[in-house]
N, C-alpha and C positions, 0 to 999 in steps of 0.2 A: 257857457263862460262863467267861471267862478270868481267872484270878486270879493275881497275883504275891505272893509270899511271900519275904520278905528275912530270912533268920535271922541275927541279931546279938546274940549273948550278951555280957555285960559282961566276963567274964574273958578275959584273953589272957596266956600265960606269956611267949612270945617277944618280943611287941611290946606294951607296955603300953597298954591302952585302945585297941587296933588299930582296932576297928570305928566308933569315933568319933574318931579321932586326926585333928589338923588336917592338912588336905590343901590347899595353896594358898589358906588363908584360910577354910576351911569344913570341918566334919566329913565324913570320907570317904564316910560312909553316905549323905549327901545326894545324892551322884552317882547312886547307884543308884535312889534314890527319883525323882529328876528323870528319869532315863532311862525308867523305867516309866511315868511321867506323859506324857512327850513321846512315847512310842511309840503311845500311844491304843489299845493292845491289851487293857487291863484294866479289868474292872468294879470290881475292888477292889485296892488295894495295901496289903498286910498286913506289918507288921513284927512278928517272933517274937523276943521279948527277955525277959530277966530284970532288965534294967538301968533304973532310973528315968530316968537322964540320957538314955538312948538313946530311951526312950519320949518324952521331952519334944523332943527333937530331931526325931524322926520325925513327930510330930503337927504340929509348927510347919512342917515341909517338905511336908506334905499327905498323909502316910501314915496309916493306921489302925491303932490298937492295940485289938484286940478282947479281949485276955487277956494275962496274964503267963506266960512260959514256966516251967515246973516245974523245980526244981533238978536232978532226975535227967537232964534233957535239956539242962541248961546246963553239963554237965561237958565236959572236953577229950575224952574218948572217946565221946560221944555221936554215934551214926550220923546223918548228915543226913537220911536217909531216914525215920528215927524222928521227927525234928523236923517234918518236913513232914507226915507221916502225922497226927501230933498235931494240927497246925494245921488240917488238912482236917476232921479228927473235930470239933474245936470249931467250925468254919465251918458245918458240917451241923446242928449243935445250934442255931445261930442261923438255921436255915433258909436258908442260902446254899446254892447247888447249882453247885459248879465242875465243869467238864467237863475243862479244861486247867489245869494249874497250872505256873507258872514260878518255880523256886527261883532267885533272883538273889542272888549274894553281896555283902555290903556293902562289900568292898574291891575294887571292880571298875569304875573310872572309864574303862576303856578300851573297853567294850562300845559297839558301834554299833547304832542302831535297826534298821538293815536286817538285821543278823545275827540279832536277835531275830525279826524278821518272817519271814525266810527259813526260820529253824528251826522256827517254828510250822507254816508251810506243809508242810515235810517231814513234820512229825509228823502232821498231818492227811491228807496225800496218801498216805503210805506205810503208814498204819496201825501205827505203831510205839508202843512203851510210852514210850520217851524219845528226845529229841534234844539234843545238846550239842556245843560247839565243842572242836575238838582242835587240835593243833600238832605240827609235824614234830620240832622240837627244844625243849628245856627249859633254864631257868636255875634251876630250883627243884626240889623233890622232889614234883612232880606225878605222878599215877597214871599208869603206863605201860599202854598199850592195844595191840591189834592190830586193824588195820581193813582191810577189803576192800569195795569197792563201796559206800562210805559207810555201812558198817555194822561195829560192833565184832565181833570173832571171839573164839572161845574157844581156836583153835590158835595157837601161838606161831611167828610167821613173821618173821624178822628184817627183810625188806624192808617189812613192813607195820607197823612199829613207830611209834606216835604217843603222844602225851601229852595228858591231860585239860587244857584251857586254864584251868580253875578259875574260870570266869566265871559260868556259869548252867547249869541243867538244865530243858528244857521236858519235861513229863511228863503224861500223861492221869492225871486224878484218881483212878481206880480203880487204876492201876498203883502210885501212891504209897500209897494206903490199904492196898492188899494186900502192901505192901513187897516189890514185885517188884525183883529185882536191877538195878541201873541199867546196869552194865557187862555186857550180854549180847547175844546175837545179834538181839535184839528191839529194840536201840537203833540210831538213826542219828546221824551226825556231820556236822559241817560244818567243813572245814579252814580255819584261819586263819593269817595270816603270823606266823612265829615270833618275828620281830624286834619284833612290836608286842604280845606277850603275856607277862605275867609273873604267876605265882601268889605271892602274898605271904605268907610264912612267917617270914621273918627280916628284920632291919633292913636287911641288903644288898639283899634283894628290894625293900624299901619304897624305898630310895634309887634303885634301878633304875627302879621305876615311876615315880618323880617325873621322872626323866630322860626316859623315853619319852613321858609325858604332856606335858611341856613342848615336846619336839620336834614333837608332833602338834599342839599348840595354835599353834605358830609357822607350821606348814605350812598350817593352816586361814585364817590372816591373810593368806597370800601371794595 
């Protein structure tokens, strides 16, 4: 069973209400929910949140709220791996049995369905713990990684430098549950075009995201 988990806490210091901020006429989290639905990859689309407004928006868009995220996992410094591990633990208590879990970030309207599908195939075929998109260049403070033969490295080599695209992480449920490090030699990557990727942490990132999204929308209409 493949399950999507969208982690969307209510608090955000740099951009107020970032996870449900209006983005071209709709809350930005709805783009991630729609992507998960349209991909037809998931048996369940779960939103992990501590915020009532996000719960309401998510339910209306077709996602499922099975629990409220606890306060200790809704702080700025809460590791994403802990958030997903907690969600899987709650799912198992409800007798759901995920095999692969995709953490899709709520501010990710640029993700393509094919990227999700291709990443899942890599995860299955190569028996990795995680697979996620990376980019050669960055406009924000994304995690710096070192990659060779589509796998992350522990060694620092200048020519192999990439950045986490900040869109999603596919992972085996057991890897999430055991809190196995995401950035390790047992993780695979898929490279994306740097010009079409932006990890949103500041308002300048948000504005750049709007510009990229608008350009992509125009190209789709041509």
